[in-house]
C-alpha atoms as one frame of an Amber mdcrd trajectory, in Angstrom:
protein
  41.763  -2.389  32.916  38.638  -3.823  34.479  37.916  -4.712  38.069  38.186
  -8.384  38.934  34.642 -10.196  38.666  33.188  -7.182  36.714  31.416  -9.092
  33.920  30.748  -5.701  32.014  33.773  -4.023  30.296  34.474  -0.721  30.801
  33.861   1.719  27.970  36.884   3.028  26.053  38.366   3.900  22.653  38.130
   0.305  21.451  35.018  -1.003  23.414  31.638   0.385  23.876  29.707  -0.159
  27.215  26.527  -2.168  26.662  23.322  -0.348  26.655  21.885  -3.019  29.233
  23.362  -4.321  32.363  22.488  -7.833  31.388  25.565 -10.230  30.383  25.297
 -12.240  27.274  22.603 -14.746  27.357  20.654 -13.411  30.365  17.191 -12.347
  29.593  14.710 -11.200  32.230  16.780 -13.050  34.993  16.933 -16.280  33.271
  19.708 -17.947  31.109  18.732 -18.128  27.546  20.313 -20.048  24.672  22.696
 -17.647  22.742  20.798 -18.478  19.495  17.027 -18.352  19.656  14.829 -21.137
  18.360  12.701 -20.605  15.359   9.116 -21.618  14.468   7.939 -25.299  14.702
  10.319 -27.435  12.580   9.229 -29.144   9.541   7.511 -32.563   9.797   9.980
 -35.469  10.131  10.868 -37.435   7.177   9.108 -40.820   6.462  10.733 -43.686
   8.257  12.145 -41.499  11.007  10.929 -41.306  14.697   9.250 -38.134  15.579
  11.427 -35.914  17.840  14.427 -38.055  17.296  17.593 -38.166  15.281  19.356
 -35.225  13.849  17.520 -32.169  12.370  16.038 -32.270   8.939  18.222 -29.412
   7.697  19.710 -26.105   8.712  18.073 -22.743   7.911  19.905 -19.719   6.778
  21.177 -17.524   9.382  18.900 -14.693  10.493  15.743 -16.193   9.020  13.967
 -16.866  12.588  14.762 -20.724  12.275  18.206 -21.808  13.397  20.373 -24.765
  13.196  20.436 -26.943  16.369  23.992 -26.745  17.663  23.629 -29.333  20.320
  25.435 -31.904  18.283  28.327 -29.364  17.310  31.510 -29.518  19.417  32.075
 -26.179  21.234  29.188 -24.376  19.561  29.356 -20.596  19.330  26.810 -18.089
  18.197  29.274 -16.157  16.212  32.437 -16.990  14.336  35.520 -15.286  12.660
  34.489 -14.213   9.288  30.791 -13.409  10.047  29.455 -10.243   8.846  27.747
  -8.240  11.722  26.267  -4.991  12.561  26.585  -2.991  15.712  23.208  -2.689
  17.464  21.660   0.915  17.580  23.850   2.126  14.660  24.563   1.559  10.973
  28.159   0.333  11.433  28.911  -2.868   9.827  32.099  -5.057   9.816  33.687
  -8.374   9.800  34.287 -10.570  12.933  38.038 -10.774  13.396  38.102 -12.404
  16.961  35.635 -14.202  19.237  36.867 -14.937  22.757  37.972 -13.864  26.366
  39.873 -10.745  27.007  41.643  -9.488  29.915  40.415  -6.028  29.525  36.904
  -7.232  29.801  37.550  -9.265  32.910  37.986 -12.382  31.110  34.455 -12.351
  29.577  34.064 -12.993  25.721  34.270 -10.017  23.440  33.888  -9.701  19.795
  36.769  -8.049  17.845  35.339  -6.387  14.593  37.109  -4.856  11.707  34.635
  -2.104  10.492  33.923  -1.179   6.973  34.182   2.636   7.655  36.803   4.375
   9.710  35.737   5.589  13.200  36.424   9.279  14.226  36.713   8.917  17.886
  39.520   6.220  18.125  42.524   4.907  16.042  42.144   1.260  17.504  43.832
  -1.157  15.020  42.926  -4.422  17.122  45.038  -3.393  19.944  43.374  -2.295
  23.041  44.805  -1.633  26.515  47.977  -3.411  25.650  46.187  -6.374  24.286
  46.006  -7.423  20.640  43.636 -10.121  19.233  43.774  -9.118  15.494  45.221
  -6.409  13.281  43.670  -3.982  11.002  44.124  -0.464   9.716  44.168   2.070
  12.520  40.721   3.569  13.101  38.798   0.472  11.844  39.081  -1.657  15.023
  36.446  -2.140  17.800  35.598  -4.523  20.490  32.080  -5.233  21.638  30.159
  -7.658  23.910  28.007 -10.225  22.266  24.794  -8.480  23.109  25.857  -5.390
  21.208  26.301  -7.129  17.959  23.909  -8.754  15.668  24.551 -11.172  12.746
  23.679  -9.917   9.310  21.465 -12.216   7.123  22.919 -13.416   4.049  21.609
 -10.726   1.575  23.068  -7.871   3.826  26.190  -9.699   4.774  27.436 -10.176
   1.267  27.765  -7.236  -0.889  27.001  -9.484  -4.026  23.467 -10.197  -2.660
  22.300  -6.707  -1.577  20.441  -6.181  -4.755  18.299  -9.477  -4.318  14.744
  -9.146  -3.266  13.920 -11.527  -0.337  10.652 -12.186   0.866  10.367 -13.335
   4.647   9.398 -16.906   5.368   5.742 -17.410   6.142   4.379 -18.910   9.282
   3.992 -22.715   8.737   1.582 -23.206  11.424  -0.942 -20.647  10.192  -0.373
 -21.299   6.487  -3.697 -22.634   4.820  -3.246 -23.329   0.968  -7.119 -23.308
   0.360  -7.613 -20.148   2.180  -4.712 -18.425   0.276  -5.961 -19.858  -3.069
  -9.359 -18.478  -2.282  -8.048 -15.045  -1.845  -5.929 -15.088  -5.109  -7.872
 -13.329  -7.963  -8.066 -15.244 -11.347  -5.298 -17.669 -12.179  -7.253 -20.863
 -12.367  -4.734 -22.991 -13.952  -2.223 -21.962 -11.410  -4.367 -22.821  -8.562
  -5.167 -26.236 -10.077  -1.399 -27.016 -10.282  -0.517 -25.920  -6.768  -3.558
 -28.129  -5.534  -1.985 -31.077  -7.625   1.344 -30.286  -5.959  -0.096 -30.601
  -2.434  -1.983 -33.798  -3.400   1.236 -35.328  -4.924   3.302 -34.442  -1.934
   0.803 -35.850   0.670   0.253 -39.032  -1.239   3.993 -39.531  -1.795   4.477
 -39.142   1.886   2.209 -41.913   2.594   3.929 -44.188   0.012   7.148 -43.269
   1.542   5.864 -44.389   5.006   4.587 -47.568   3.705   7.442 -48.693   1.748
  10.045 -47.491   4.289  11.902 -45.434   1.751  12.791 -41.796   2.650  13.600
 -40.649  -0.986  11.361 -38.288  -2.843  10.935 -36.300  -6.132  12.665 -33.030
  -6.201  10.147 -30.183  -6.573  11.049 -27.572  -9.152   8.791 -25.500 -11.105
   8.329 -23.132 -14.305   6.179 -20.108 -14.270   4.868 -19.446 -17.802   3.164
 -16.075 -18.055   2.265 -13.572 -20.600   4.105 -10.581 -19.318   4.777  -8.285
 -16.277   2.221  -8.044 -13.522   1.056 -11.706 -13.905   1.615 -12.369 -10.174
   4.487 -14.663 -10.349   6.090 -13.137  -7.074   3.058 -13.783  -5.241   2.563
 -17.133  -6.335   6.257 -18.102  -5.456   5.450 -16.963  -1.800   2.486 -19.345
  -1.917   4.622 -21.974  -3.115   7.257 -21.325  -0.385   4.333 -21.599   2.306
   2.827 -24.741   0.760   6.255 -26.425   0.702   7.129 -25.279   4.049   3.948
 -26.613   5.389   4.430 -29.874   3.905   8.037 -30.231   4.904   9.395 -30.111
   1.525  11.424 -26.843   2.438  12.960 -25.864   5.775  12.157 -22.089   5.793
   9.928 -21.233   2.551  11.324 -17.709   2.026  11.718 -16.607  -1.518  14.819
 -15.134  -3.205  14.200 -13.251  -6.619  17.001 -12.989  -9.023  17.187 -11.507
 -12.427  20.050 -11.713 -15.203  21.070  -8.227 -14.122  21.404  -9.349 -10.502
  23.374 -12.622 -11.384  25.767 -11.006 -13.781  26.326  -7.501 -12.380  30.063
  -6.986 -11.828  30.727 -10.507 -13.120  33.698 -11.118 -15.642  34.431 -14.449
 -17.219  34.816 -17.384 -15.005  33.063 -15.992 -11.903  29.401 -16.323 -12.667
  29.221 -19.873 -11.331  30.562 -18.571  -7.860  28.147 -15.759  -7.947  25.237
 -18.266  -8.429  26.288 -20.397  -5.732  26.086 -17.345  -3.226  22.657 -16.780
  -4.461  21.728 -20.572  -4.022  23.242 -20.282  -0.306  20.893 -17.346   0.332
  18.092 -19.358  -1.073  18.810 -22.540   0.907  15.612 -23.764   2.586  13.484
 -21.655   0.533  12.525 -20.757  -3.038  14.820 -19.414  -5.749  12.664 -17.454
  -8.223  14.630 -16.810 -11.403  12.830 -13.918 -12.960  12.696 -13.788 -16.903
  14.847 -16.796 -16.933  14.717 -16.835 -20.702  16.777 -13.720 -20.745  19.868
 -15.339 -18.972  21.466 -15.761 -22.371  20.900 -13.555 -25.407  20.113 -15.799
 -28.143  20.660 -12.938 -30.805  24.486 -12.467 -30.142  27.496 -13.999 -28.568
  26.823 -13.780 -24.762  29.671 -15.380 -22.972  28.529 -14.406 -19.343  24.852
 -15.436 -20.266  26.294 -19.039 -21.391  28.062 -19.385 -18.221  24.963 -18.290
 -16.118  22.871 -21.019 -18.095  25.575 -23.711 -17.576  25.921 -22.848 -13.998
  22.159 -23.003 -13.353  21.964 -26.315 -15.223  24.588 -27.622 -12.813  22.678
 -26.654  -9.843  19.548 -28.395 -10.982  21.382 -31.413 -11.963  22.766 -31.697
  -8.560  19.202 -31.385  -6.898  17.087 -33.223  -9.747  15.621 -36.643  -9.399
  15.214 -38.667  -6.012  16.046 -36.502  -2.940  15.091 -36.347   0.733  12.585
 -33.767   2.155  13.218 -31.249   3.195  15.209 -30.603  -0.012  18.005 -28.178
  -0.324  15.804 -25.518  -2.035  13.095 -25.162  -4.920  14.037 -23.463  -8.011
  11.270 -21.751 -10.030  11.983 -20.422 -13.460   9.509 -17.672 -14.561   9.158
 -15.947 -17.820   7.252 -15.090 -20.972   5.382 -18.177 -21.987   6.763 -18.821
 -25.686  10.361 -17.500 -24.886  10.592 -19.731 -21.634   9.165 -22.692 -23.292
  11.884 -22.362 -26.152  14.436 -21.708 -23.467  13.638 -24.957 -21.568  13.507
 -26.878 -24.603  17.083 -25.850 -25.747  18.356 -26.450 -22.113  16.977 -29.785
 -21.446  18.958 -30.119 -18.108  16.952 -27.417 -16.810  13.545 -28.203 -18.254
  13.675 -31.817 -17.465  14.423 -30.970 -13.570  11.116 -29.330 -13.261   8.203
 -31.093 -11.519   5.358 -28.879 -12.900   4.590 -25.983 -15.003   2.337 -23.171
 -13.768   0.321 -21.427 -16.540  -0.360 -17.810 -15.890  -3.323 -16.501 -17.874
  -3.598 -12.463 -18.219  -6.202 -11.321 -15.697  -9.652 -10.275 -17.124 -10.831
  -6.794 -16.736 -13.101  -8.074 -13.913 -10.195  -9.763 -12.059  -8.202  -6.425
 -12.376 -11.165  -4.504 -10.925 -11.355  -6.810  -7.848  -7.678  -6.364  -7.392
  -7.870  -2.656  -7.544 -10.852  -2.624  -5.112  -8.733  -4.651  -2.715  -5.688
  -2.300  -3.065  -7.995   0.665  -2.577  -8.956  -0.980   0.921  -5.392  -1.952
   1.764  -4.362   1.658   1.419  -6.956   2.945   3.717  -9.218   4.578   0.809
 -12.620   3.967  -0.252 -14.616   3.747  -3.404 -17.641   6.173  -3.987 -20.943
   4.269  -3.729 -21.768   4.908  -7.370 -18.465   3.376  -8.412 -19.601  -0.167
  -8.571 -17.590  -3.276  -9.604 -19.183  -3.084 -13.102 -18.253   0.581 -13.669
 -15.029   0.040 -12.427 -14.500  -2.824 -15.072 -15.868  -0.436 -17.826 -12.895
   2.014 -16.723 -10.249  -0.868 -16.703 -11.374  -2.183 -20.059 -11.212   1.235
 -21.590  -7.490   1.400 -20.128  -6.745  -1.974 -21.367  -8.081  -1.187 -24.797
  -5.608   1.623 -24.982  -2.774  -0.251 -23.691  -3.011  -2.904 -26.453  -1.435
  -6.389 -26.150   2.291  -5.569 -26.155   4.737  -6.416 -23.508   7.964  -4.931
 -24.891  10.147  -2.267 -23.123   8.292   0.687 -22.313   4.907  -0.916 -22.889
   1.843  -0.053 -20.663   1.337  -1.855 -17.344  -0.828  -5.012 -17.361  -2.581
  -7.246 -14.879  -1.526  -6.594 -11.201   0.739  -3.569 -12.394  -2.149  -2.039
 -14.128  -4.287  -2.139 -10.924  -1.495  -0.535  -8.908  -0.780   2.155 -11.661
  -4.471   3.055 -11.756  -4.718   3.547  -7.924  -1.698   5.642  -8.004  -2.904
   7.852 -10.643  -6.521   8.137  -9.099  -4.967   9.044  -5.708  -2.803  11.732
  -7.363  -5.948  13.393  -9.110  -7.885  13.090  -5.798  -5.148  14.837  -4.042
  -5.316  17.793  -6.206  -9.375  17.863  -6.178  -9.236  17.580  -2.286  -6.675
  20.391  -1.968  -8.689  22.674  -4.273 -11.878  22.062  -2.274  -9.927  22.277
   1.019 -11.821  19.230   2.282 -11.360  18.085   5.855 -13.794  15.292   6.269
 -12.758  11.725   6.632 -14.907  10.748   3.686 -13.693  13.578   1.598  -9.982
  12.882   2.271 -10.362   9.015   1.578 -13.159   8.648  -1.004 -12.058   7.984
  -4.882 -14.718   9.008  -7.429 -15.113   7.873 -10.916 -13.477  11.197 -12.229
 -10.222  10.147 -10.329  -9.861   7.045 -12.446 -10.661   8.845 -15.917  -7.394
   8.888 -17.660  -7.791  12.495 -19.222 -10.185  11.113 -21.861 -11.459  14.548
 -22.509  -8.057  16.079 -22.810  -7.045  13.275 -25.403 -10.193  14.070 -27.476
  -9.252  17.756 -27.508  -5.720  17.012 -28.515  -6.884  14.640 -31.470  -9.085
  17.601 -32.596  -6.171  20.002 -32.298  -3.865  17.639 -34.373  -6.466  17.383
 -37.056  -6.855  21.148 -37.238  -3.169  21.120 -37.787  -3.632  18.747 -40.548
  -6.222  20.934 -42.143  -4.112  23.958 -41.949  -1.477  22.191 -44.175  -1.685
  23.478 -47.805  -2.555  20.893 -50.475  -1.776  17.229 -49.903  -5.575  16.243
 -50.422  -4.858  12.346 -50.672  -2.527  12.398 -47.719  -4.915  14.284 -45.633
  -7.582  11.728 -46.611  -5.537   8.946 -45.638  -4.653  10.331 -42.219  -8.286
  11.024 -41.362  -9.251   7.556 -42.353  -6.349   6.081 -40.257  -7.755   8.151
 -37.194 -11.355   6.655 -37.947 -10.041   3.169 -38.158  -7.900   3.450 -35.114
 -11.066   5.002 -32.957 -13.069   2.048 -34.202 -10.651  -0.554 -33.088 -10.313
   1.203 -29.777 -14.146   1.126 -29.227 -14.380  -2.477 -30.233 -11.533  -3.384
 -27.603 -13.448  -1.241 -25.082 -16.508  -3.458 -25.708 -14.513  -6.649 -25.288
 -14.355  -7.243 -29.279 -10.694  -8.081 -29.964  -9.674  -9.082 -33.389  -7.361
 -12.028 -33.641  -5.353 -10.407 -36.388  -4.169  -7.754 -33.916  -4.050  -3.945
 -34.390  -3.160  -2.087 -37.642   0.629  -1.773 -38.494   1.391   1.906 -38.018
   4.793   2.025 -39.592   4.711   4.160 -42.998   6.697   5.271 -45.989   6.536
   8.942 -46.986   8.011   9.500 -50.452   8.232  12.469 -52.509  10.461  15.572
 -53.272  11.903  17.729 -50.316   9.689  20.553 -49.049   6.233  18.759 -49.477
   5.313  18.575 -45.902   6.472  15.103 -44.915   8.014  16.135 -41.489   5.021
  18.343 -40.836   2.543  15.412 -41.527   4.711  13.040 -39.312   4.289  15.381
 -36.461   0.470  15.129 -36.936   0.611  11.564 -37.082   2.460  11.605 -33.673
  -0.105  13.918 -32.079  -3.111  11.746 -33.157  -1.488   8.546 -32.002  -0.750
   9.948 -28.583  -4.345  11.427 -28.398  -5.465   8.023 -28.988  -3.290   6.420
 -26.189  -1.310   4.335 -28.693   1.783   6.453 -28.044   3.036   7.440 -24.498
   4.861  10.669 -25.393   4.021  11.396 -29.034   7.262  13.194 -29.625   9.022
  12.984 -32.944  12.768  12.103 -33.451  14.298  12.897 -36.742  17.355  11.002
 -38.143  19.134  10.152 -41.307  22.145   8.189 -42.316  24.606  10.355 -40.320
  22.562   9.625 -37.195  22.436   5.965 -37.578  25.725   4.914 -39.094  29.106
   4.770 -37.298  32.537   5.064 -38.773  33.881   1.983 -37.145  32.868  -1.749
 -37.360  30.553  -2.780 -34.517  29.654   0.706 -33.639  26.658   1.174 -36.078
  24.287  -1.139 -34.298  24.853   0.627 -30.943  24.427   3.890 -32.535  21.184
   2.866 -34.264  19.840   1.332 -31.108  20.545   4.582 -29.206  18.598   6.658
 -31.703  15.688   4.154 -31.680  15.405   4.081 -27.941  15.462   7.959 -27.809
  12.280   7.770 -29.886  10.549   5.203 -27.630   6.870   6.324 -26.825   6.773
   8.566 -30.092   7.795   8.594 -33.789  11.155   7.921 -35.336  11.206   9.877
 -38.627  14.214   8.585 -40.933  14.721  11.021 -43.804  16.501   9.866 -46.894
  16.321   6.272 -45.828  17.353   4.940 -49.018  21.004   6.489 -48.348  21.533
   3.680 -45.758  22.393   1.167 -48.262  23.544   3.229 -51.240  22.790   2.652
 -54.969  24.749  -0.669 -55.256  23.412  -1.981 -51.925  27.029  -2.939 -50.950
  27.358  -0.362 -47.959  28.106  -2.846 -45.087  27.772  -0.011 -42.271  24.437
   1.043 -43.783  23.238  -2.413 -44.154  23.992  -3.090 -40.525  21.899   0.109
 -39.621  18.931  -1.034 -41.720  19.038  -4.494 -40.259  19.270  -3.242 -36.611
  16.291  -0.773 -37.414  14.269  -3.566 -38.954  14.795  -5.775 -35.671  14.099
  -3.020 -33.185  10.973  -2.041 -35.076   9.711  -5.495 -34.379  11.105  -5.572
 -30.819   9.381  -2.314 -29.862   6.393  -2.437 -31.993   3.943  -1.606 -29.114
   6.074   1.682 -28.193   7.162   2.955 -31.367   6.037   4.120 -34.940   8.760
   4.561 -37.543   8.337   6.637 -40.732  11.048   6.223 -43.403  11.003   8.994
 -46.044  12.953   9.964 -49.181  12.660  10.404 -52.884   9.845   8.303 -54.611
  11.819   6.210 -57.039  14.809   5.704 -54.512  12.244   4.713 -51.875  10.419
   2.178 -54.254  13.964   0.470 -54.988  14.730   0.288 -51.218  11.532  -1.452
 -50.574  11.761  -3.835 -53.541  15.251  -4.729 -52.456  14.242  -5.490 -48.775
  11.150  -7.695 -48.433  11.431  -7.225 -44.706  10.849  -3.476 -45.026   7.691
  -3.778 -47.245   5.993  -6.247 -44.858   6.831  -3.890 -41.926   6.042  -0.763
 -43.669   2.831  -1.509 -45.608   1.512   2.037 -45.897   3.256   3.997 -48.619
   2.147   7.828 -48.983   2.886   9.851 -52.063   3.679  13.509 -51.464   3.054
  15.450 -54.567   4.843  18.807 -55.414   2.906  22.008 -54.762   1.213  23.960
 -57.710   2.195  27.684 -57.849  -1.185  28.642 -56.289  -0.458  26.310 -53.303
   3.107  27.675 -52.925   1.460  31.323 -52.941  -0.841  30.197 -49.997   2.124
  28.961 -48.150   3.867  32.036 -48.375   1.030  33.980 -47.179   0.927  31.636
 -44.201   4.728  32.102 -43.472   4.423  35.942 -43.781   1.296  35.986 -41.460
   3.367  34.206 -38.790   6.027  36.981 -39.207   3.199  39.576 -38.954   4.237
  40.481 -42.676   2.142  41.104 -45.672   2.706  41.839 -49.441   1.565  44.835
 -51.443  -0.611  43.701 -54.428   2.241  44.197 -56.765   4.663  42.352 -54.592
   2.166  39.495 -54.662   2.235  39.343 -58.402   5.989  39.690 -58.335   6.114
  36.551 -56.065   3.525  34.557 -58.110   5.825  34.988 -61.267   8.784  33.747
 -59.389   6.832  30.744 -58.128   5.554  30.016 -61.662   9.146  29.975 -62.922
  10.095  27.813 -60.118   7.373  25.313 -60.908   8.649  24.979 -64.504   7.478
  21.299 -65.418  10.450  20.874 -67.957  13.058  21.403 -65.180  14.229  18.987
 -62.534  11.536  18.244 -60.162  14.049  17.627 -57.335  15.314  21.076 -57.557
  11.803  22.497 -57.107  12.281  22.962 -53.454   8.512  23.362 -52.799   7.818
  24.735 -49.275  11.504  25.059 -48.611  12.021  27.167 -51.756   9.182  29.425
 -50.698  10.921  30.001 -47.256  14.223  30.738 -48.900  12.570  33.505 -51.255
  10.793  35.025 -48.219  13.955  35.130 -46.102  15.797  37.052 -48.956  12.902
  39.433 -49.406  12.895  40.227 -45.557  16.691  41.065 -45.884  16.029  43.277
 -48.784  13.217  44.967 -46.876  15.564  45.492 -43.943  17.930  47.346 -46.175
  15.623  49.461 -47.760  13.999  50.623 -44.549  17.422  51.262 -43.239  17.830
  54.253 -45.480  14.176  55.619 -44.959  14.889  57.464 -41.711  14.318  56.479
 -38.125  10.508  57.152 -37.807   8.794  54.412 -39.815   4.952  53.573 -39.784
   3.472  50.262 -38.925   2.472  49.751 -42.678   6.191  50.325 -43.636   7.393
  47.873 -41.155   4.930  45.167 -42.046   4.636  45.456 -45.828   6.772  43.895
 -48.555   7.191  45.777 -51.748   7.930  44.309 -55.326  11.492  45.671 -55.217
  11.909  43.349 -52.133  11.919  40.462 -54.305  14.742  41.558 -56.417  17.461
  38.776 -56.798  15.326  36.283 -54.855  15.552  32.725 -56.053  14.459  29.366
 -54.655
């Protein structure tokens, strides 16, 4: 189908014409190698001649530094099975054939089975009477070599697409001292990286003296205090350092988490998945993020156990004496105490590490410097009066409100705090600039102090509004006094943290027990507490989630923990109010389902202590028994508030408030009638639990409003405003709580 001697195949349903007239390997009139050379190769191993011998290692495809194919028989730039993409489009597929084709005038073509069906052709591997592979009709296509590009490992393999892969640094220009100088804080990390450099350089000298090419495998642990510590940045510096010194061949960084590693895995295939990840990281750094979470220590975790075993096997195969460049560098990152425990329990992993990098939390001044740098990188500028010292005060205030937690949903820390503050400031500045219709360069790019203030004024007003709600509650003087004292205490602790005075004992424990009869205002006070804690910045949302035994306990074994966890997670950032909490375990304490719910709740209270306040409530006697029988509860819920029954006068005041909300009032005689009903309701000789308190008042008023409606129905169509809004004594006939 092609003219003899024509090196460019004609376009057809199975073959696209190249966008350029150049044949494969021809660039600017000169012949080029089918695979480009990468940057300067790593320094030669000790004992070998410079420029001689086989290459030190092969780099991953698509990373800018390729394997030398001169020693390979019949080398090709592409092979059957490779994953490729058609240049100039998003079409991807698998190479099925590489070789000459008569329809291309004898030139080499690439036969590809596409991932997605074509709409303009039904090619199934057969084109112009020639077949070099077989696939489903519409999925086949032939291309010339210069129209196809190899996909890098993270794109070629579906299992690796979720990985975060940082490009390889430039070995020639990498300067460790300059990089460390630009790194804010992290003094201990810098010292360890300098020690690693010193060790490698001295070890190379030793190797050259004794004529031994074996060296120590370089693997690391990164111990940090939480997210935003800079582990990813340091991993990239580590990759650059090891590349510069010839310990690694490429120096790129592949980041992987438990989720990345186990997604889609079933029993027995975790090891194969890890091998793919290791292959993608060959020549560079494999950063195992949150390595301590690979296996859940609290429950049976078969997949996690397989992951730990597979990682141990990989490190055992790379530990001890090796040759530089080594296959790859493994860096296990995680929270300090948890990772320390993990490495101790899995000694085959811990013993393979060369050094441990200790990440300290950044100081407020360090975060201020990072924030200033981020502002400049994003083409903004700080107002002249926003000095570094003033910026530090704003950051210290933000850090004080955030507290020290790092659990799920906790406030950002370290570098993430700087990024979050910049994003919020730009958002506020955008609204400010739009309102003023600013057009100047400075006006559009300048960030002022108000842009960084996290609604402190609004928070103060929210706190005052919550306290007004508290004052509007009838009675409950001891409860009100406690809430106000708690607010004052939390304000004082916040001011101390803002001044850099941090107590070693940590903040106050905010979980509480509300005990008393129904209708005494426990839920209402819980809402006020949620509003106050949000106003102080101690809770993100301040919403209230109400729950009881039916919300937490499931009817089947193994489901209760999941149900309880779902309820707790729905309350994160706010307050979880568990009413009649004593019902979880029953009177004899032998309710296994309820016990599971309570044990799960106690654990989650600890896990989410920085992002959740839990209030358990119920009758006084039963709650006291519950606390006595569960020491773990009493230690986690140290504050017990007693809600006393309302007096008849207080109940009448509650009735007046309820009626006012409905635009109703009582005639004097009706008020006396209600007072008599409430006095009978408050009979001291009766069962206090049947008293009803505020709920009883609401029930009486609802019945009275229905009686009023029936009375007015027979009074004719024209009613005055007083008639519509006034309750009479007869409206309370038959009303009980």
